[in-house]
N, C-alpha and C positions, 0 to 999 in steps of 0.2 A: 290595963289589959294589953294594949298595943305594945307597950314597953316590955311586958313580961314575955309575950310570945316572940317578939323580935330578939330579945335578949337570949331566950332559950334557943332560937334558931342559930344565932351566932356561936353560942357555946357548942351546940351539936355539930356544926360545920367543922369546928376545930377538932372535935373528937373523931369524926368520921374521916377527915383528911389524914389523921395520924395513923390510920390502919393500913397495914401492908396487905392488900387484898389478894395479891398473887400467892401469898403463903396460906391463904384460907382454903379449906376443902369445899370450895364452891365450883359451880360449872364454869367452863370457859366462856359461855355466853354471858353469864352474869359478871365475870371478871371484865370482859370487854365493855359491857354496858356501864359498869361503875367507872371504868377507866375513862370513858367518854364524858361521864357526868361529873367526875371529880374536879376538873378545872373550873366548871361553872356551877359548882354545888351551892355556893352562896346565893346565886341567882334563883335556883330552883327552890331553895329554902324560903326565899322571899315570896315566891309564888305560893308555896304551901302555907306560909304564915298569913298571906293575904286571904287565901281561901278560908282558913280557920277563923280569922277575924270577921270576915263577912258572915259566915255561918253563925258564929256565936252572937254577934250583934243582932242578927235577924231573929234568932230564937229567943234571946233575952234571958236565958238561964245561966247560972254560974257554970264554969267548965266542969267541975266535979260531978255535976248532975247530968252531964251529956254522955250519951253513947254514940260513938262515931263509927261509921263504916269507911275504911280505906279500901275502896274498890279498885281492883287491878293494881294492887299496891306495889308491884315490882320488888325492888330491894328493901322496901319498908321504911324509907326515910321519912315519909309523911307520918306514918304511925309512931315513929320514934319522937318526932317533934310534938305530936299531939299529946303523948304521955308526958313529955318534958314540960309542956305548957299546962298540965294539970287536968286534962280531959279524963273523966271518970272511968270510962271503959272504951277501948278501941278494938274493933273487929277488923282484922286484915283478911282479904281474900284475893287470890290470883289464880288464873287458869294454868299458869306455867309451874310445873312441879319444882323446877330448878330455882325459881324465885322464892317459892315457899321454903325450900331448904335453906336458901340464903338468909332469909329474915330470921329463921330459927337460930342460925349460927350467930348472926349479928346481934340478936337480942341478948344472947348470953355474953357476948364480948363487950357490948356497950352498957349492959345492965339496964336497958330500957327498951321498950317495944310494945307491940300489941298484946292485949290480954288474951285474945282469941285469934288463932291462925287457921284459916280454912283454905282448902284447895278446891277450886271449882269455879262455876259461873253463877249467874243470877238465880238459877234453879237451886243450886246448892245453898246459897245464902238464904233464900226464902224458906227452904226446908229447915235450915238450922235455926233461924229466928223463930219459926213457928214451934219447933220442938222445944226450944228453950224459953219461949214466951218473951223474947226480946223485942223491944220497941225502940229502935234507934231513932234519934231525932235528926241526925245529920249524916249524909253520905257525900264523900268527896272522891272524885275520880279525875286524874290529870292525864291528858293525852290518851284518852281511851275511847270516847264516844264516837270519834271519827272512824274507828275500826269495827264497831259493833255491826254484825250482819243484819239482824232483825231488831230494829229499835222498838217496834210495837211490842214484841214479846219481852224485850229487855225492860221496858217501862212497866209492863203488866206485872212482871215478877217482882220488881223493886217496890212498886206502890202497894202490892199485896202485903208486903212486910208491915207497912203502916202508912195509911193514906194521908198522914199529916207530916211525914218525914220530908225534910228539906234536902234538896240535892244540888250539888255544885259540881259543874264540869268545866275543865279548861280544855281548849282545843286550838291548835295552830292552824286548823283548817277553816280559816275565817273567810266568809264570802264577801268581805268588804275590801281588804287590802289587795290592790291589784298586783303588786310585786309578789306577794305570797301566793296568790292564785296562779300566776304564770309559772312560778317555780314548782308548785305542786302539780299543775297540769302536765308539765314536762316529765315529772316523776311518774305520773299515772300512765302517760303515753309509753314510757319505757317498759313498765311492768305489764301493760296490756298486751304487748307482743308475746310475752311468755304465757299469760293467762289465755289469750286467744288460741295459742297452739295447744294448750291443755284441753280447752273446750272442744276444739276441732277433733283432736285425737279421741276424746271420749265419745263424741257424736258419731264419728266414723266407725268406732269399735262396736257401739251398741245399736246403731241404725245403718247397717251396711247397705240397705236398699236405697238410701239417698244417693243422688248423683254427687260428684265432687262439688259442683256449684251450689247444690242445695245444702250440703253439709257446711260449706263455708258461710252461706247466708244464715244458717241456724246458729253457727258459732258466733257470728256478728250480733245476732239478735239476743243472745243469751248472756251478753256482758252483764256482770253484776249478780250472777246466780251461782249457787253451788251445784255440784253434780246431781244430787237428787232432784233439785228444782229444774235443772237443765233437762234431765230425763223426762220429767212431767211435761215441760213446755214443748219439747220436740214431739213427744208422743201425742199430745192433744192438739198441737198446732197453735196453742195460745201463748203468745210471747209478751213479756212485759213492755210497757211503753218506756223507751229510753229518753228520759227527760233531760239528761245531761250528756254532753259529748265526751266526757273524760272519766267520770267515776267508774272504778272497776274493782273487783275483788278476786281473791284467790279462790278458784272454784273448789279446791280441796277442803277448805276450812271456813270460807266465808269472810275472811279477814279483809276488810276494805282498805285500799291504799289511800290513806289520808282523805277520806271522803269529805267533800265540801257540799254542804246542804244549805238551802235558804233558811233563814231564821223562821219563816212562816211554817216550814216543815216541822221543826221542833215544836212550835206552838200548837200546830194541828194535832200532833201526836200526844201532847200533854193535856190538851183541853178536855177530852172525854173523861179524864181521870180527876178533873177539878183542879188542875194545876195551871199556874201562869208561869211564863218564862221571861225572866229579866236578863238583859244582855249587858255585860260589862267589858270594859276595855283593858287589854293587857299592857305590858310595859317591856322595855328593852333592858338588857343586862348592862348595868353601869359599873360593875366590878371588873374593869379591864386593865391590862398592863400598860396600855398606851393612854396617857392622860388626855390627849386630844380626843380619842375615841370615847373616853368617859364623858367628857364635856358635851360632845355631840349627842350621845345617848341621853344625858341628863336634859339637854335642850329639847330633844324629840319627845321624851316622856312628859315634859312640861306642856308641850303643845298638845299632846294626846289628852292630858287632864283638862285643859282649859277650853278646848275647841269643840265641845259638845259632840253632836253626832258625826261631825267631820273627823273627829279623832279616830273613829273606827277605820278610816282609810289608811292611817299610819300604824295602828296597833298591830304588833306581831302575832298576837293571839287574842282570843275572846274568852269570856267566862259565860256560862249558861247557868243561871240560878233558878231552879224550879221550886216554886213555893205553892203550897196547897191552899185552896179556898175551902177545904173541907173543915167543918166545925166539929163534927162528931168523929168517933172512932169507926 
């Protein structure tokens, strides 16, 4: 199985790299996204393959019996790999309409891709699965969970689909690696300047009776909230407890800037649904043009594998594997 999926990944990388994306009728956003991804596509395919292998090995069913959800699928490369690897049915969903258009075009071009393509969020997915009596066994989402505004609602919608469905998330917002944390904290600080200004403008516009100092204090206290929740907080005077000094989101849409959460937060969110959270260590890209860089990354990956919990301090990303304790449907 490992050989089949990894062989399929290598073949798909060759196919995808041969495409001239600039000539395709897809959005500029997706062209830029794929252009950034293309040089490291083999690395991401290894991540996708690793997720598929973990999920399949845990479920124990043959690939053709599996229904997989590629959540927040972007350009759909994971969906393509899943079909190439023999997954029975693949459901792709993304909130970005341009990404949905892109996967439709690429599916025709490459002649492989998801069986079902949906545009929307976890509500959309839950509604579709209910209407079509679909019971997916596995959901994979890469570089997504750190952006989700309301994880409680997110998990509620996903687990309502099937309370035995396994879920695998990858995130570079690791709470363990100090270098990654410093880099992401700098990024959050940069974006918070813009988000603070947006919150302050909203508060001054909707609560003109507040003094300048009160408006600024309210803007500071509402970091991590969307405009509707900001309005409610200021109106009631009930502000959230800011447990972290850096995490911030776009108040217009709730998109978190690479939010870093303690692992215990994920576990506390999953526990009421009868789910356990297992943490896995990511790895570095070894497909580099510089052979010395390749050797260094191979060495670090080896250390990550053999060093137990200490390996999390080196890992560039982590995986969150949510597995159900529920026995019945």
